[in-house]
VOPA-603306 format. One record per residue (C-alpha): x, y, z; residue in three letters; residue number from 1. Coordinates in steps of 0.02 Angstrom, whole numbers, plus 50000, padded with zeros to 5 digits. Each point is the difference from the previous one (the first is absolute). Layout:
residues N
+-------+-------+-------+-----+-----+
:    xx :    yy :    zz :   r :   k :
+-------+-------+-------+-----+-----+
:     X :     Y :     Z : ALA : NUM :
...
+-------+-------+-------+-----+-----+
end
This chain:
residues 244
+-------+-------+-------+-----+-----+
:    xx :    yy :    zz :   r :   k :
+-------+-------+-------+-----+-----+
: 49980 : 50400 : 51164 : MET :   1 :
: 49885 : 49902 : 49922 : PHE :   2 :
: 49950 : 49854 : 50089 : SER :   3 :
: 49970 : 49802 : 49938 : PHE :   4 :
: 49853 : 49897 : 50048 : PHE :   5 :
: 50004 : 49803 : 49994 : LYS :   6 :
: 49831 : 49902 : 49928 : SER :   7 :
: 49981 : 49828 : 49914 : LYS :   8 :
: 49847 : 50057 : 49927 : GLN :   9 :
: 50005 : 49981 : 49828 : VAL :  10 :
: 49842 : 50116 : 49921 : VAL :  11 :
: 49942 : 50010 : 49790 : ASN :  12 :
: 50080 : 50102 : 49894 : HIS :  13 :
: 50184 : 50002 : 50110 : PRO :  14 :
: 50066 : 50158 : 49909 : PHE :  15 :
: 49865 : 50118 : 49950 : SER :  16 :
: 50073 : 50117 : 50176 : THR :  17 :
: 50131 : 50021 : 49857 : LEU :  18 :
: 49865 : 49997 : 49868 : GLY :  19 :
: 50155 : 50027 : 49855 : VAL :  20 :
: 50128 : 49896 : 49958 : ASP :  21 :
: 50141 : 50115 : 49921 : MET :  22 :
: 50150 : 49877 : 49925 : HIS :  23 :
: 49930 : 49858 : 49889 : SER :  24 :
: 50058 : 49926 : 49831 : HIS :  25 :
: 49831 : 49933 : 49934 : LEU :  26 :
: 49995 : 50080 : 49816 : ILE :  27 :
: 50043 : 49838 : 49897 : PRO :  28 :
: 50135 : 49997 : 49915 : GLY :  29 :
: 50117 : 50123 : 50035 : ILE :  30 :
: 50140 : 49946 : 50147 : ASP :  31 :
: 50003 : 49867 : 50094 : ASP :  32 :
: 49817 : 50001 : 50062 : GLY :  33 :
: 49835 : 49936 : 49946 : ALA :  34 :
: 50040 : 49876 : 49835 : LYS :  35 :
: 49827 : 50059 : 49935 : ASP :  36 :
: 49828 : 50072 : 50015 : MET :  37 :
: 49916 : 49841 : 50074 : GLU :  38 :
: 50125 : 50012 : 50150 : ASP :  39 :
: 50003 : 50194 : 50005 : SER :  40 :
: 49800 : 49967 : 50022 : LEU :  41 :
: 50013 : 49855 : 50114 : ALA :  42 :
: 50113 : 50107 : 50123 : ILE :  43 :
: 49907 : 50160 : 49982 : ILE :  44 :
: 49870 : 49915 : 50071 : GLU :  45 :
: 50083 : 49909 : 50132 : GLN :  46 :
: 50042 : 50177 : 50059 : LEU :  47 :
: 49826 : 50091 : 50002 : ARG :  48 :
: 49946 : 49834 : 50077 : ASP :  49 :
: 50150 : 50036 : 50150 : LEU :  50 :
: 49901 : 50192 : 50028 : GLY :  51 :
: 50133 : 50089 : 49849 : TYR :  52 :
: 49863 : 50154 : 49920 : LYS :  53 :
: 50142 : 50058 : 49921 : LYS :  54 :
: 50172 : 49937 : 49913 : ILE :  55 :
: 50114 : 50129 : 49915 : ILE :  56 :
: 50116 : 49831 : 49909 : THR :  57 :
: 50165 : 50069 : 49988 : THR :  58 :
: 50100 : 49892 : 49847 : PRO :  59 :
: 50221 : 50014 : 50015 : HIS :  60 :
: 50042 : 50101 : 49879 : THR :  61 :
: 50199 : 49980 : 49986 : TYR :  62 :
: 50090 : 50019 : 49853 : GLU :  63 :
: 50096 : 49840 : 49976 : ALA :  64 :
: 49864 : 49855 : 50037 : TYR :  65 :
: 49832 : 50109 : 50006 : TYR :  66 :
: 50000 : 50168 : 49907 : PRO :  67 :
: 49830 : 50033 : 50009 : ASN :  68 :
: 49944 : 50187 : 49948 : THR :  69 :
: 49851 : 50088 : 50062 : ALA :  70 :
: 49936 : 49976 : 49832 : ALA :  71 :
: 50009 : 49799 : 50014 : VAL :  72 :
: 49935 : 49995 : 50183 : ILE :  73 :
: 49858 : 50105 : 49979 : LEU :  74 :
: 49955 : 49880 : 49834 : GLU :  75 :
: 49994 : 49857 : 50106 : GLY :  76 :
: 49899 : 50104 : 50120 : LEU :  77 :
: 49890 : 50038 : 49893 : GLU :  78 :
: 49990 : 49820 : 49948 : ASN :  79 :
: 49978 : 49944 : 50160 : LEU :  80 :
: 49848 : 50113 : 50052 : ARG :  81 :
: 49919 : 49926 : 49860 : ASN :  82 :
: 50002 : 49820 : 50055 : ALA :  83 :
: 49954 : 50048 : 50162 : LEU :  84 :
: 49840 : 50076 : 49952 : GLU :  85 :
: 49959 : 49849 : 49892 : LYS :  86 :
: 50057 : 49883 : 50150 : ALA :  87 :
: 49865 : 50100 : 50107 : GLY :  88 :
: 50168 : 50027 : 50149 : ILE :  89 :
: 49948 : 50172 : 50053 : GLU :  90 :
: 50166 : 50059 : 50060 : VAL :  91 :
: 50062 : 50179 : 49970 : GLU :  92 :
: 50170 : 49956 : 49920 : VAL :  93 :
: 50132 : 50150 : 49922 : SER :  94 :
: 50204 : 49984 : 49972 : ALA :  95 :
: 50163 : 50072 : 50052 : ALA :  96 :
: 50148 : 49888 : 49990 : SER :  97 :
: 50152 : 49961 : 50114 : GLU :  98 :
: 50152 : 50075 : 49950 : TYR :  99 :
: 50169 : 49929 : 50029 : PHE : 100 :
: 50136 : 50164 : 50025 : MET : 101 :
: 50111 : 49985 : 49844 : ASP : 102 :
: 50061 : 50124 : 49870 : GLU : 103 :
: 49834 : 49975 : 49894 : HIS : 104 :
: 49892 : 50012 : 50157 : PHE : 105 :
: 50126 : 50159 : 50012 : GLU : 106 :
: 49943 : 50058 : 49817 : SER : 107 :
: 49827 : 49972 : 50054 : LEU : 108 :
: 50018 : 50121 : 50144 : LEU : 109 :
: 50103 : 50122 : 49922 : GLU : 110 :
: 49840 : 50026 : 49872 : LYS : 111 :
: 49868 : 49988 : 50150 : LYS : 112 :
: 49933 : 49840 : 49900 : GLU : 113 :
: 49937 : 49894 : 50144 : LEU : 114 :
: 49845 : 49937 : 50038 : MET : 115 :
: 49951 : 50037 : 50193 : THR : 116 :
: 49898 : 49877 : 50098 : LEU : 117 :
: 49818 : 50064 : 49985 : GLY : 118 :
: 49964 : 50180 : 49975 : GLU : 119 :
: 50145 : 50073 : 50133 : THR : 120 :
: 50184 : 49994 : 49952 : ASN : 121 :
: 50075 : 49847 : 50090 : PHE : 122 :
: 50094 : 49894 : 49907 : VAL : 123 :
: 50053 : 49812 : 50028 : LEU : 124 :
: 50190 : 49971 : 49988 : VAL : 125 :
: 50098 : 49832 : 50016 : GLU : 126 :
: 50206 : 49981 : 50009 : MET : 127 :
: 50086 : 49838 : 49970 : SER : 128 :
: 49973 : 49857 : 50140 : PHE : 129 :
: 50202 : 50014 : 49993 : PHE : 130 :
: 50081 : 50147 : 50016 : GLY : 131 :
: 49905 : 50216 : 50027 : ALA : 132 :
: 50045 : 50075 : 49836 : PRO : 133 :
: 50146 : 50134 : 50066 : PRO : 134 :
: 49855 : 50159 : 49953 : ALA : 135 :
: 49872 : 49948 : 50091 : LEU : 136 :
: 50013 : 50139 : 50123 : GLU : 137 :
: 50003 : 50143 : 49858 : GLU : 138 :
: 49868 : 49891 : 49881 : TYR : 139 :
: 49878 : 50022 : 50147 : ILE : 140 :
: 50069 : 50195 : 50045 : PHE : 141 :
: 49954 : 50013 : 49782 : GLN : 142 :
: 49824 : 49904 : 50047 : MET : 143 :
: 49954 : 50116 : 50118 : ARG : 144 :
: 50060 : 50176 : 49910 : LEU : 145 :
: 49931 : 49939 : 49834 : ALA : 146 :
: 49815 : 49968 : 50096 : GLY : 147 :
: 49986 : 49851 : 50033 : TYR : 148 :
: 49988 : 49893 : 50173 : HIS : 149 :
: 50118 : 49835 : 49971 : PRO : 150 :
: 49938 : 49843 : 50108 : VAL : 151 :
: 50135 : 49868 : 50009 : LEU : 152 :
: 49890 : 49821 : 49962 : ALA : 153 :
: 50031 : 49873 : 50117 : HIS : 154 :
: 50179 : 50075 : 50087 : PRO : 155 :
: 49987 : 49808 : 50097 : GLU : 156 :
: 50067 : 49932 : 49875 : ARG : 157 :
: 50164 : 50056 : 50007 : TYR : 158 :
: 50092 : 49939 : 50114 : ALA : 159 :
: 50151 : 50110 : 49997 : PHE : 160 :
: 49926 : 50125 : 50070 : PHE : 161 :
: 49910 : 49900 : 50124 : ALA : 162 :
: 50150 : 50013 : 50125 : ASN : 163 :
: 50034 : 50171 : 49972 : LYS : 164 :
: 49811 : 50040 : 50033 : PHE : 165 :
: 50069 : 50196 : 50008 : LYS : 166 :
: 49992 : 49973 : 49852 : TYR : 167 :
: 49826 : 50006 : 49988 : TYR : 168 :
: 49988 : 50146 : 50104 : GLU : 169 :
: 50092 : 50101 : 49884 : ARG : 170 :
: 49887 : 49971 : 49877 : LEU : 171 :
: 49851 : 50054 : 50088 : VAL : 172 :
: 50081 : 50159 : 50037 : GLU : 173 :
: 50014 : 50024 : 49791 : LEU : 174 :
: 49839 : 49972 : 49991 : GLY : 175 :
: 49970 : 49832 : 49940 : CYS : 176 :
: 49839 : 49930 : 50020 : ALA : 177 :
: 50022 : 49795 : 50050 : LEU : 178 :
: 49886 : 49857 : 49967 : GLN : 179 :
: 50034 : 49814 : 50040 : ILE : 180 :
: 49937 : 49861 : 49939 : ASN : 181 :
: 49848 : 49897 : 50070 : ALA : 182 :
: 50076 : 49843 : 49980 : LEU : 183 :
: 50175 : 50045 : 50105 : SER : 184 :
: 49878 : 49992 : 50156 : LEU : 185 :
: 49969 : 49814 : 49951 : THR : 186 :
: 50214 : 49962 : 49977 : GLY : 187 :
: 49941 : 49982 : 49805 : HIS : 188 :
: 50198 : 50079 : 49969 : TYR : 189 :
: 50092 : 49927 : 50158 : GLY : 190 :
: 50021 : 50051 : 50202 : ALA : 191 :
: 50107 : 50162 : 49969 : LEU : 192 :
: 49850 : 50044 : 49887 : ALA : 193 :
: 49851 : 49989 : 50130 : ARG : 194 :
: 50114 : 50068 : 50139 : LYS : 195 :
: 50055 : 50159 : 49910 : THR : 196 :
: 49801 : 50025 : 49957 : ALA : 197 :
: 49974 : 49962 : 50150 : GLU : 198 :
: 50106 : 50119 : 50082 : LYS : 199 :
: 49956 : 50139 : 49864 : LEU : 200 :
: 49829 : 49995 : 50060 : LEU : 201 :
: 50010 : 50006 : 50192 : LYS : 202 :
: 50129 : 50164 : 49963 : LYS : 203 :
: 49836 : 50091 : 49897 : GLU : 204 :
: 50124 : 49999 : 49836 : MET : 205 :
: 49870 : 49927 : 49886 : VAL : 206 :
: 49895 : 50095 : 49888 : THR : 207 :
: 49913 : 49854 : 49858 : PHE : 208 :
: 49940 : 49818 : 50030 : PHE : 209 :
: 50050 : 49929 : 49834 : GLY : 210 :
: 49932 : 49805 : 49907 : THR : 211 :
: 50155 : 50026 : 49874 : ASP : 212 :
: 49867 : 49858 : 49946 : CYS : 213 :
: 50065 : 49902 : 49829 : HIS : 214 :
: 49882 : 49853 : 50010 : ASN : 215 :
: 49880 : 49870 : 50079 : LEU : 216 :
: 50140 : 49940 : 50121 : GLY : 217 :
: 50005 : 50179 : 50086 : HIS : 218 :
: 49812 : 49975 : 50032 : THR : 219 :
: 50013 : 49868 : 50062 : ALA : 220 :
: 50124 : 50035 : 50137 : GLN : 221 :
: 49917 : 50184 : 50039 : LEU : 222 :
: 49825 : 49902 : 50037 : GLN : 223 :
: 50127 : 49905 : 50097 : GLN : 224 :
: 50065 : 50152 : 50109 : LEU : 225 :
: 49823 : 50074 : 50027 : ALA : 226 :
: 49967 : 49822 : 50086 : ARG : 227 :
: 50160 : 50013 : 50078 : SER : 228 :
: 49967 : 50125 : 50120 : GLY : 229 :
: 50134 : 50115 : 49958 : LYS : 230 :
: 49915 : 50100 : 49902 : TRP : 231 :
: 49863 : 50074 : 50130 : GLN : 232 :
: 50181 : 50051 : 50114 : LYS : 233 :
: 50018 : 50127 : 49871 : TYR : 234 :
: 49862 : 50036 : 49907 : LYS : 235 :
: 49938 : 50158 : 50101 : ASP : 236 :
: 50174 : 50051 : 49958 : TYR : 237 :
: 49995 : 50168 : 49933 : PRO : 238 :
: 50075 : 49966 : 49788 : PHE : 239 :
: 49942 : 50129 : 49904 : GLN : 240 :
: 49915 : 49873 : 49839 : ASN : 241 :
: 49813 : 50071 : 50021 : ALA : 242 :
: 50099 : 50165 : 49933 : ASP : 243 :
: 50017 : 49953 : 49829 : LEU : 244 :
+-------+-------+-------+-----+-----+
end
């Protein structure tokens, strides 16, 4: 069983043990994340200073609000990389997507057109905060059948699961990895999300740790998390970010 330890020491580059951030919204102007290139560069520079060596940014693909395609995302990525090079900000940046599980997602899945995290078969997915899709288990099954490994984004934020903890266990049983948000540990999303994240960590059910960074306000809170000592409690948890 993994053993946590307590420490209040704050180190330079506090998230360097992770190395890779695999959930963020840093391609400007295509979802609810970075608004412009200046914003993107400032956020990425701060993430680099926090210890991240590689960023896999994951714009929303949600047909009703952010109908991004792989082509749109990759074009945005190329522009972002060019801007980073021009600004002299040295950090590796690639892109995937955070897919909202709906009929459009199902169509992309059937055509095997989902963007994966790095060179792996992991695919980041999300759902409504008001309730799980009726076909959630079927989506997971079909993803596994198609050769993908689903990663459920911020499961701790789905309040409808918090009092049904066995359903998290069911998702893991089905082959769905779980990714918690860094700012859940600060209480940014509320006490329930914080407690759920801590419980998932205690039960060693979490595979990935993501910033879900949208703006400079989020990076400021990441800095506070590093200074608080809470990150020291979890920094040696066996997250698999570095494998991406």
